[in-house]
C-alpha positions, 0 to 999 in steps of 0.5 A: 500499499502507498502513503502520502508523506506530508512535509514542511517546506520553506513557504508552507506544506506539501505532500509526496505520494510513494508507492509500496517501493517507497518511490515518489509517484506524484507530488503536490503544490505548496499549500499554506496550511497543514489543513489545506494540504490534507484537503489536497490529499483527499482530493487526490484520493477522491479524483485519481481512481476516477480520472480521465486520461488526456494524452497531450503528446498525440496531435490532434488529441481529444480534450478529456473531461475533469478530473483527468490525468494530463500526460505531456512532454516537458522542455527536456523531451520527458513525459510527465503527468498532471492530475487535475480535479474536477474544478480544473485545479492541478493537485498533483504532479509527476517526475519526468519519464524517459518513455510514455509507457512508464509515465502511463504506469506511473498514472496507474500506480497513482490510480492504485496507490492513492485510494487506500494510502496512509497519511504520514 
């Protein structure tokens, strides 16, 4: 089972979602308070399992409805995803992946690990 790790940073609080192997599979923005950070975690738990997939690396991609995972290519040519809530807010982002397949595996890991994850 995965876990959300809440930590304090210079300008507030953030969380990382870790898979069972301890690898970070998604991270949050910086929140002003622990309470708002915990609400972000709840949003990931609620949205990730039901989120659509929008592959922006494909020419003429179909825009998916929120909540959704958006797959895109960053400036260095790596594949990344961001999870958007029903209201369109970005609630989690990924690291860069060398292949789109690994990026999509990361999304599946977030779907699987977020719902029943503990919070530290």
